[in-house]
N, CA and C atoms as a LAMMPS dump frame, in Angstrom:
ITEM: TIMESTEP
0
ITEM: NUMBER OF ATOMS
291
ITEM: BOX BOUNDS ff ff ff
-5.0000000000000000e+02 5.0000000000000000e+02
-5.0000000000000000e+02 5.0000000000000000e+02
-5.0000000000000000e+02 5.0000000000000000e+02
ITEM: ATOMS id mol type element x y z
1 1 1 N 352.675 -166.566 154.973
2 1 2 C 352.535 -167.959 154.59
3 1 3 C 352.268 -168.825 155.824
4 2 1 N 353.011 -168.598 156.895
5 2 2 C 352.812 -169.398 158.107
6 2 3 C 351.442 -169.151 158.714
7 3 1 N 350.946 -167.91 158.612
8 3 2 C 349.624 -167.601 159.156
9 3 3 C 348.547 -168.397 158.444
10 4 1 N 348.608 -168.415 157.126
11 4 2 C 347.6 -169.158 156.39
12 4 3 C 347.757 -170.66 156.614
13 5 1 N 348.989 -171.127 156.772
14 5 2 C 349.212 -172.545 157.06
15 5 3 C 348.604 -172.907 158.405
16 6 1 N 348.819 -172.058 159.415
17 6 2 C 348.262 -172.304 160.741
18 6 3 C 346.739 -172.307 160.697
19 7 1 N 346.146 -171.362 159.976
20 7 2 C 344.694 -171.315 159.862
21 7 3 C 344.17 -172.55 159.136
22 8 1 N 344.875 -172.992 158.107
23 8 2 C 344.474 -174.19 157.378
24 8 3 C 344.553 -175.43 158.236
25 9 1 N 345.615 -175.537 159.018
26 9 2 C 345.763 -176.673 159.931
27 9 3 C 344.638 -176.655 160.955
28 10 1 N 344.355 -175.471 161.482
29 10 2 C 343.308 -175.341 162.491
30 10 3 C 341.965 -175.803 161.938
31 11 1 N 341.615 -175.353 160.751
32 11 2 C 340.346 -175.73 160.152
33 11 3 C 340.284 -177.224 159.897
34 12 1 N 341.335 -177.767 159.326
35 12 2 C 341.369 -179.193 159.02
36 12 3 C 341.217 -180.033 160.276
37 13 1 N 341.919 -179.67 161.319
38 13 2 C 341.846 -180.445 162.558
39 13 3 C 340.469 -180.322 163.187
40 14 1 N 339.879 -179.139 163.151
41 14 2 C 338.536 -178.975 163.713
42 14 3 C 337.542 -179.842 162.961
43 15 1 N 337.582 -179.804 161.649
44 15 2 C 336.633 -180.583 160.866
45 15 3 C 336.838 -182.074 161.04
46 16 1 N 338.073 -182.503 161.182
47 16 2 C 338.341 -183.929 161.337
48 16 3 C 338.11 -184.417 162.758
49 17 1 N 338.324 -183.549 163.743
50 17 2 C 338.264 -184.025 165.117
51 17 3 C 336.879 -183.943 165.736
52 18 1 N 335.952 -183.228 165.103
53 18 2 C 334.618 -183.153 165.681
54 18 3 C 333.862 -184.405 165.294
55 19 1 N 333.834 -185.338 166.192
56 19 2 C 333.088 -186.569 166.028
57 19 3 C 332.209 -186.663 167.242
58 20 1 N 332.046 -187.841 167.775
59 20 2 C 331.294 -187.954 169.017
60 20 3 C 332.047 -187.22 170.117
61 21 1 N 333.313 -187.526 170.266
62 21 2 C 334.206 -186.776 171.15
63 21 3 C 335.615 -187.063 170.662
64 22 1 N 336.407 -186.029 170.478
65 22 2 C 337.735 -186.25 169.92
66 22 3 C 338.693 -185.175 170.406
67 23 1 N 339.976 -185.513 170.389
68 23 2 C 341.028 -184.562 170.712
69 23 3 C 342.164 -184.789 169.728
70 24 1 N 342.844 -183.727 169.354
71 24 2 C 343.911 -183.82 168.363
72 24 3 C 344.966 -182.766 168.662
73 25 1 N 346.233 -183.099 168.43
74 25 2 C 347.34 -182.15 168.569
75 25 3 C 348.133 -182.171 167.272
76 26 1 N 348.385 -180.988 166.725
77 26 2 C 349.172 -180.846 165.496
78 26 3 C 350.303 -179.878 165.79
79 27 1 N 351.501 -180.223 165.336
80 27 2 C 352.647 -179.338 165.536
81 27 3 C 353.351 -179.113 164.207
82 28 1 N 353.592 -177.838 163.886
83 28 2 C 354.34 -177.454 162.689
84 28 3 C 355.289 -176.336 163.093
85 29 1 N 356.511 -176.432 162.628
86 29 2 C 357.539 -175.443 162.944
87 29 3 C 357.613 -175.271 164.463
88 30 1 N 357.363 -174.084 164.981
89 30 2 C 357.44 -173.867 166.431
90 30 3 C 356.067 -173.605 167.051
91 31 1 N 355 -174.104 166.402
92 31 2 C 353.642 -173.88 166.885
93 31 3 C 352.945 -175.221 167.119
94 32 1 N 352.32 -175.35 168.283
95 32 2 C 351.547 -176.547 168.619
96 32 3 C 350.086 -176.12 168.79
97 33 1 N 349.19 -176.785 168.064
98 33 2 C 347.765 -176.487 168.119
99 33 3 C 347.046 -177.734 168.603
100 34 1 N 346.252 -177.593 169.662
101 34 2 C 345.477 -178.722 170.167
102 34 3 C 343.996 -178.365 170.125
103 35 1 N 343.18 -179.342 169.745
104 35 2 C 341.747 -179.153 169.615
105 35 3 C 341.016 -180.258 170.345
106 36 1 N 339.849 -179.918 170.826
107 36 2 C 338.923 -180.906 171.373
108 36 3 C 337.553 -180.579 170.819
109 37 1 N 336.803 -181.597 170.466
110 37 2 C 335.473 -181.371 169.931
111 37 3 C 334.515 -182.441 170.389
112 38 1 N 333.239 -182.083 170.465
113 38 2 C 332.225 -183.041 170.879
114 38 3 C 330.895 -182.686 170.238
115 39 1 N 330.183 -183.707 169.794
116 39 2 C 328.819 -183.571 169.282
117 39 3 C 327.874 -184.276 170.239
118 40 1 N 326.752 -183.642 170.549
119 40 2 C 325.718 -184.302 171.339
120 40 3 C 324.376 -183.978 170.713
121 41 1 N 323.423 -184.839 170.692
122 41 2 C 323.426 -186.194 171.222
123 41 3 C 324.26 -187.128 170.36
124 42 1 N 324.529 -188.304 170.869
125 42 2 C 325.377 -189.263 170.175
126 42 3 C 324.629 -190.057 169.106
127 43 1 N 323.301 -190.095 169.181
128 43 2 C 322.488 -190.789 168.172
129 43 3 C 321.497 -189.803 167.569
130 44 1 N 321.363 -189.855 166.248
131 44 2 C 320.455 -188.959 165.54
132 44 3 C 319.478 -189.769 164.706
133 45 1 N 318.281 -189.221 164.458
134 45 2 C 317.322 -189.932 163.612
135 45 3 C 317.803 -189.967 162.162
136 46 1 N 317.473 -191.034 161.453
137 46 2 C 317.878 -191.171 160.051
138 46 3 C 316.941 -190.433 159.102
139 47 1 N 315.676 -190.293 159.45
140 47 2 C 314.701 -189.768 158.498
141 47 3 C 314.245 -188.344 158.766
142 48 1 N 314.73 -187.715 159.801
143 48 2 C 314.327 -186.338 160.084
144 48 3 C 315.499 -185.573 160.689
145 49 1 N 315.347 -184.269 160.731
146 49 2 C 316.417 -183.457 161.324
147 49 3 C 316.216 -183.376 162.831
148 50 1 N 317.284 -183.058 163.531
149 50 2 C 317.245 -182.935 164.988
150 50 3 C 318.315 -181.936 165.403
151 51 1 N 318.077 -181.173 166.465
152 51 2 C 319.093 -180.223 166.926
153 51 3 C 320.276 -180.955 167.553
154 52 1 N 321.465 -180.409 167.363
155 52 2 C 322.666 -180.955 167.993
156 52 3 C 323.429 -179.809 168.639
157 53 1 N 324.301 -180.164 169.537
158 53 2 C 325.205 -179.204 170.158
159 53 3 C 326.626 -179.568 169.755
160 54 1 N 327.368 -178.583 169.297
161 54 2 C 328.764 -178.779 168.917
162 54 3 C 329.617 -177.96 169.872
163 55 1 N 330.548 -178.62 170.53
164 55 2 C 331.487 -177.928 171.415
165 55 3 C 332.889 -178.087 170.85
166 56 1 N 333.591 -176.973 170.696
167 56 2 C 334.948 -176.992 170.152
168 56 3 C 335.823 -176.114 171.035
169 57 1 N 336.989 -176.629 171.399
170 57 2 C 337.964 -175.861 172.176
171 57 3 C 339.318 -176.003 171.501
172 58 1 N 340.128 -174.95 171.577
173 58 2 C 341.448 -174.987 170.956
174 58 3 C 342.457 -174.255 171.827
175 59 1 N 343.709 -174.685 171.704
176 59 2 C 344.801 -174.017 172.398
177 59 3 C 345.973 -173.936 171.423
178 60 1 N 346.54 -172.741 171.272
179 60 2 C 347.684 -172.526 170.402
180 60 3 C 348.846 -172.09 171.283
181 61 1 N 349.967 -172.82 171.197
182 61 2 C 351.104 -172.531 172.072
183 61 3 C 352.414 -172.678 171.305
184 62 1 N 353.433 -171.87 171.677
185 62 2 C 354.741 -172.023 171.042
186 62 3 C 355.49 -173.209 171.651
187 63 1 N 356.364 -173.821 170.885
188 63 2 C 357.199 -174.9 171.417
189 63 3 C 358.556 -174.37 171.844
190 64 1 N 358.806 -173.102 171.587
191 64 2 C 360.041 -172.444 172.014
192 64 3 C 359.7 -171.021 172.448
193 65 1 N 360.668 -170.166 172.578
194 65 2 C 360.425 -168.816 173.077
195 65 3 C 360.044 -167.824 171.984
196 66 1 N 359.86 -168.274 170.756
197 66 2 C 359.493 -167.376 169.662
198 66 3 C 358.053 -166.895 169.807
199 67 1 N 357.776 -165.756 169.219
200 67 2 C 356.436 -165.202 169.22
201 67 3 C 355.562 -165.966 168.234
202 68 1 N 354.334 -166.233 168.628
203 68 2 C 353.409 -166.942 167.753
204 68 3 C 352.931 -166.042 166.62
205 69 1 N 352.69 -166.614 165.433
206 69 2 C 352.081 -165.816 164.376
207 69 3 C 350.645 -165.473 164.763
208 70 1 N 350.157 -164.352 164.292
209 70 2 C 348.824 -163.905 164.626
210 70 3 C 347.79 -164.672 163.802
211 71 1 N 346.779 -165.205 164.478
212 71 2 C 345.678 -165.869 163.792
213 71 3 C 344.769 -164.787 163.236
214 72 1 N 344.602 -164.764 161.945
215 72 2 C 343.81 -163.716 161.302
216 72 3 C 342.431 -164.185 160.875
217 73 1 N 342.276 -165.472 160.677
218 73 2 C 341.003 -165.957 160.169
219 73 3 C 340.796 -167.399 160.594
220 74 1 N 339.556 -167.725 160.91
221 74 2 C 339.195 -169.109 161.169
222 74 3 C 337.833 -169.325 160.531
223 75 1 N 337.674 -170.445 159.87
224 75 2 C 336.429 -170.758 159.179
225 75 3 C 335.848 -172.029 159.768
226 76 1 N 334.557 -171.997 160.021
227 76 2 C 333.843 -173.18 160.463
228 76 3 C 332.835 -173.499 159.374
229 77 1 N 332.893 -174.693 158.851
230 77 2 C 332.025 -175.081 157.744
231 77 3 C 331.001 -176.11 158.205
232 78 1 N 329.788 -175.98 157.692
233 78 2 C 328.753 -176.984 157.925
234 78 3 C 328.249 -177.439 156.562
235 79 1 N 327.697 -178.642 156.506
236 79 2 C 327.239 -179.128 155.205
237 79 3 C 325.948 -178.434 154.79
238 80 1 N 325.472 -178.745 153.612
239 80 2 C 324.329 -178.02 153.051
240 80 3 C 323.038 -178.236 153.829
241 81 1 N 322.958 -179.266 154.637
242 81 2 C 321.75 -179.514 155.417
243 81 3 C 321.809 -178.875 156.803
244 82 1 N 322.961 -178.387 157.184
245 82 2 C 323.115 -177.799 158.512
246 82 3 C 322.582 -176.381 158.569
247 83 1 N 322.095 -176.006 159.715
248 83 2 C 321.634 -174.649 159.972
249 83 3 C 322.258 -174.197 161.284
250 84 1 N 322.724 -172.975 161.314
251 84 2 C 323.355 -172.439 162.515
252 84 3 C 322.394 -171.479 163.191
253 85 1 N 322.044 -171.774 164.421
254 85 2 C 321.153 -170.926 165.209
255 85 3 C 322.011 -170.118 166.168
256 86 1 N 322.091 -168.823 165.963
257 86 2 C 322.94 -167.961 166.794
258 86 3 C 322.166 -167.291 167.926
259 87 1 N 320.905 -167.642 168.101
260 87 2 C 320.104 -167.045 169.174
261 87 3 C 320.751 -167.334 170.522
262 88 1 N 320.911 -166.306 171.307
263 88 2 C 321.482 -166.467 172.642
264 88 3 C 322.996 -166.386 172.705
265 89 1 N 323.663 -166.354 171.543
266 89 2 C 325.12 -166.228 171.552
267 89 3 C 325.515 -164.777 171.809
268 90 1 N 326.543 -164.554 172.621
269 90 2 C 326.968 -163.165 172.863
270 90 3 C 327.588 -162.572 171.604
271 91 1 N 327.46 -161.273 171.453
272 91 2 C 328.015 -160.561 170.317
273 91 3 C 329.105 -159.625 170.835
274 92 1 N 330.304 -159.719 170.259
275 92 2 C 331.424 -158.873 170.654
276 92 3 C 331.657 -157.811 169.591
277 93 1 N 331.897 -156.603 170.045
278 93 2 C 332.326 -155.553 169.112
279 93 3 C 333.775 -155.826 168.731
280 94 1 N 334.189 -155.334 167.58
281 94 2 C 335.52 -155.594 167.07
282 94 3 C 336.599 -155.198 168.073
283 95 1 N 336.441 -154.078 168.758
284 95 2 C 337.463 -153.641 169.712
285 95 3 C 337.524 -154.517 170.961
286 96 1 N 336.531 -155.363 171.189
287 96 2 C 336.531 -156.275 172.332
288 96 3 C 337.307 -157.562 172.033
289 97 1 N 337.53 -157.834 170.76
290 97 2 C 338.195 -159.071 170.387
291 97 3 C 339.7 -158.897 170.429
């Protein structure tokens, strides 16, 4: 239950904090999650599409000496008009993660 709660909090904070530039800290039970996000460029055309860069960083830390729950899943959602270009992104094998 805590794992899914942590993943849900993480997703919600990422989606809410990615604006022009934003930072957010959420704490539940003994886990503190901090996120930073940025979109560039800051101005987009109204009548056509344009490429953007999304930068997201996160840190998960305990507030006490307890072991953190394992993050099992994270989802990043884009709206129906968004396209994700993965060209040039490194690919990790499962055993590398």
